[in-house]
matplotlib code that plots the C-alpha trace (Angstrom):
import matplotlib.pyplot as plt

x = [-56.9, -53.8, -51.0, -48.6, -47.8, -45.1, -44.8, -41.9, -41.8, -38.8, -37.6, -34.9, -33.0, -29.8, -27.9, -25.9, -25.7, -23.4, -20.1, -20.9, -24.1, -24.4, -27.4, -28.4, -31.3, -31.2, -34.7, -35.3, -38.4, -39.5, -42.2, -43.1, -46.1, -48.2, -47.5, -43.9, -40.6, -38.4, -34.7, -32.7, -28.9, -26.2, -22.7, -22.5, -23.5, -25.7, -28.8, -30.4, -31.4, -32.4, -34.5, -36.2, -36.4, -38.3, -40.6, -41.4, -42.0, -39.2, -37.5, -39.3, -38.1, -37.1, -38.9, -41.1, -43.8, -44.2, -47.6, -47.7, -50.3, -52.5, -51.8, -49.6, -47.3, -47.1, -50.8, -50.3, -49.2, -46.9, -49.5, -51.2, -48.0, -47.0, -50.3, -50.1, -46.8, -47.5, -50.7, -49.7, -46.0, -43.7, -40.0, -37.3, -33.7, -30.0, -29.5, -32.7, -33.5, -35.3, -35.7, -33.1, -35.3, -38.6, -39.2, -39.6, -43.5, -43.3, -41.1, -43.7, -46.5, -45.3, -46.7, -50.1, -49.8, -48.6, -51.6, -54.0, -54.7, -55.4, -52.4, -53.8, -54.9, -51.4, -49.8, -51.9, -51.5, -47.6, -47.5, -49.5, -47.0, -44.0, -45.5, -46.0, -42.3, -41.2, -40.4, -43.3, -40.7, -38.8, -41.7, -40.5, -36.8, -34.9, -32.9, -29.6, -30.9, -31.5, -29.4, -28.8, -31.0, -33.6, -33.5, -34.3, -37.3, -38.6, -37.8, -39.6, -42.6, -42.7, -42.8, -45.4, -47.9, -49.9, -50.6, -49.0, -49.6, -45.7, -42.8, -39.6, -36.3, -32.9, -30.2, -32.0, -29.4, -25.9, -25.6, -26.2, -24.5, -25.3, -27.6, -29.6, -29.6, -31.3, -33.6, -34.6, -35.5, -37.6, -39.6, -40.1, -41.4, -43.6, -45.0, -44.9, -46.0, -49.8, -51.5, -52.2, -48.8, -45.4, -41.8, -39.1, -35.5, -32.6, -29.3, -26.1, -25.9, -25.9, -26.3, -30.3, -30.8, -32.5, -35.5, -36.3, -38.9, -37.3, -33.8, -33.4, -29.8, -28.8, -25.7, -25.1, -28.8, -30.2, -31.8, -29.2, -31.1, -34.0, -33.5, -36.6, -39.9, -43.4, -44.4, -46.5, -43.3, -40.6, -36.8, -37.0, -39.8]
y = [57.3, 56.6, 54.7, 57.3, 60.0, 61.6, 61.1, 62.8, 62.3, 63.3, 66.1, 68.3, 70.8, 72.9, 75.8, 78.3, 78.9, 78.3, 76.9, 76.9, 75.2, 72.2, 69.6, 68.7, 66.5, 64.7, 63.2, 61.9, 59.5, 58.6, 57.3, 57.3, 55.5, 56.2, 53.9, 53.6, 54.9, 55.9, 56.6, 58.5, 58.2, 59.0, 60.9, 64.7, 66.6, 63.7, 65.8, 64.7, 68.0, 69.7, 66.8, 67.3, 70.9, 70.1, 67.7, 70.2, 73.0, 75.1, 75.1, 74.7, 72.0, 73.2, 70.5, 67.6, 67.2, 66.6, 65.2, 65.5, 64.2, 64.0, 67.4, 68.8, 71.3, 73.3, 74.3, 76.1, 79.8, 81.0, 81.6, 78.3, 76.2, 77.9, 77.0, 73.4, 73.0, 74.2, 72.3, 69.0, 68.5, 68.3, 68.9, 67.5, 68.9, 68.0, 70.9, 70.7, 74.3, 74.9, 78.7, 79.0, 81.6, 79.4, 76.3, 72.9, 73.2, 76.5, 75.3, 72.3, 74.7, 77.0, 75.3, 75.3, 78.8, 79.8, 78.0, 80.1, 77.9, 79.5, 79.8, 78.1, 75.0, 74.9, 74.5, 71.8, 69.8, 70.5, 69.5, 66.2, 65.5, 65.9, 63.5, 61.0, 61.4, 60.9, 64.8, 65.6, 66.5, 68.7, 70.7, 73.9, 73.3, 75.6, 73.7, 74.6, 72.8, 69.4, 66.9, 66.2, 63.2, 65.1, 68.3, 65.7, 64.6, 68.1, 68.6, 65.5, 66.7, 69.9, 68.2, 66.0, 68.0, 69.5, 65.6, 66.0, 63.2, 63.9, 64.1, 65.2, 64.5, 65.9, 63.9, 63.7, 61.3, 62.8, 65.1, 62.3, 59.6, 56.1, 55.3, 58.8, 58.1, 54.7, 56.0, 58.8, 56.3, 54.0, 57.3, 58.2, 54.8, 54.7, 58.2, 59.2, 56.1, 55.3, 54.1, 57.6, 59.1, 58.8, 59.7, 60.3, 60.5, 62.0, 60.3, 59.1, 57.4, 53.5, 52.8, 53.6, 51.9, 48.8, 50.9, 51.9, 50.0, 50.9, 52.7, 54.9, 55.5, 58.5, 59.5, 62.5, 63.6, 60.3, 57.1, 54.2, 51.8, 51.0, 48.4, 46.8, 45.8, 47.2, 49.3, 46.4, 44.1, 46.7, 45.5, 45.7, 46.9]
z = [-243.6, -245.5, -243.9, -245.2, -242.7, -244.8, -248.5, -250.6, -254.3, -256.6, -253.9, -255.0, -253.3, -254.1, -252.5, -254.1, -257.9, -261.1, -259.8, -256.3, -256.6, -254.2, -255.0, -251.2, -252.2, -255.7, -256.7, -253.3, -252.6, -249.1, -247.0, -243.4, -242.1, -239.2, -236.3, -236.9, -235.5, -238.8, -238.4, -241.0, -241.1, -242.9, -242.7, -242.2, -245.2, -247.0, -247.1, -243.9, -242.2, -245.4, -245.9, -242.3, -243.0, -246.2, -244.5, -241.8, -244.2, -242.8, -246.3, -249.7, -252.1, -255.4, -257.2, -256.1, -253.7, -249.9, -248.4, -244.5, -242.6, -245.6, -246.6, -249.7, -248.1, -251.3, -251.2, -247.9, -247.5, -245.0, -242.2, -242.7, -243.0, -239.6, -237.9, -239.3, -238.0, -234.6, -234.1, -235.7, -235.4, -232.4, -232.6, -230.4, -230.9, -230.3, -227.8, -226.1, -227.0, -223.6, -222.4, -219.4, -217.6, -217.7, -215.4, -216.7, -216.6, -218.1, -221.1, -221.5, -221.6, -224.3, -227.5, -225.9, -224.7, -228.3, -229.8, -227.8, -224.8, -221.5, -219.3, -216.6, -218.7, -220.4, -217.0, -215.8, -219.2, -218.9, -215.2, -216.2, -219.2, -216.9, -214.4, -217.1, -218.1, -214.5, -213.8, -211.5, -208.7, -211.3, -212.6, -211.0, -211.5, -214.1, -217.1, -215.3, -212.2, -214.5, -215.6, -219.4, -219.3, -217.3, -219.9, -222.8, -221.2, -220.6, -224.3, -225.1, -222.9, -224.7, -228.1, -227.1, -225.0, -228.0, -228.9, -232.4, -235.2, -236.3, -234.0, -235.6, -233.8, -234.8, -233.2, -229.7, -228.3, -229.4, -226.5, -224.1, -222.7, -223.8, -220.8, -221.1, -224.7, -224.6, -221.9, -224.4, -227.0, -224.7, -223.8, -227.6, -228.3, -225.2, -225.2, -228.7, -231.1, -231.5, -234.8, -235.8, -235.1, -236.6, -235.2, -237.3, -236.0, -237.9, -236.2, -236.7, -233.3, -234.0, -230.3, -230.9, -234.1, -232.6, -231.7, -235.4, -237.2, -240.4, -241.0, -244.1, -245.2, -247.1, -249.0, -251.3, -251.2, -252.1, -250.3, -250.4, -248.5, -246.3, -243.7, -241.4, -241.8, -241.5, -238.5, -237.3, -236.9, -235.5, -235.5, -231.5, -229.3]

ax = plt.figure().add_subplot(projection="3d")
ax.plot(x, y, z, "-o")
ax.set_aspect("equal")
plt.show()
C-alpha cells in the first residue's frame, strides 16, 4: 500500500468569470500520509475549505488530479463518488451538525444506517463507540442536553463509527473552549489515528498545533510552508 492517503497534483480552482474571477487554488500540490495527523492552516479566504471540498470530492477541480486512498477521484461518477465518500471518509464539522431530534446514539448510528446496516446493528455499534469516547451515560440524551464538548465527542463518534480510512475535520475546535478543544484533539489522536488511517484537520486554532505531525500553511491558494516531521515522529504525541 502506498504511504500516501491523499495526493494532490497541480490542483486549480476558480470561482466566477471575467473580471469577477477569483482563483481559490493556484496549482497546489499536497500529500497526506497514512498514520499521520496533518493540519492545514492559513487566514480566511486562503483556500483551505476549497481544498478540503476538492479532496473529499464535494467540489471538482478545474485542473489537476486528486488521488484519495488509492483512487483517482476524476475516474468516479457521481453515485460511485458518493458511495466512496460515505464508506471510506468520516467528517467532523465546526458546528457539530447533530440532528436535534435524535439522541446521541441515533446520531452516531446514522452513517451505518445510511450505508445499509441493520438498524439494531447500527445502534449497538453506535453505543460501543460512544462508550469508547466516554459517553456511555449520555447515549439517550438529545444534543440540547449535552455540553459543547460532549456534542463534539458525539460528532467524533459519528465520524468514526463506520471505521473510515480518512477523517476530515473542518475547524473542529473553534466552537469550543480551550480545555474542550484540547480534549477533542487528544480523542482524535487516540481514536482516529492508525497506520492505515489519516486525519486531516483544517484550522486556524494555534492552540492545537502541537497535536499535528505536520502543519501545512496556505496563503492565496498556495502552500507556503510545511512544518514537522514524518508520521512516525510526530511533533508532540
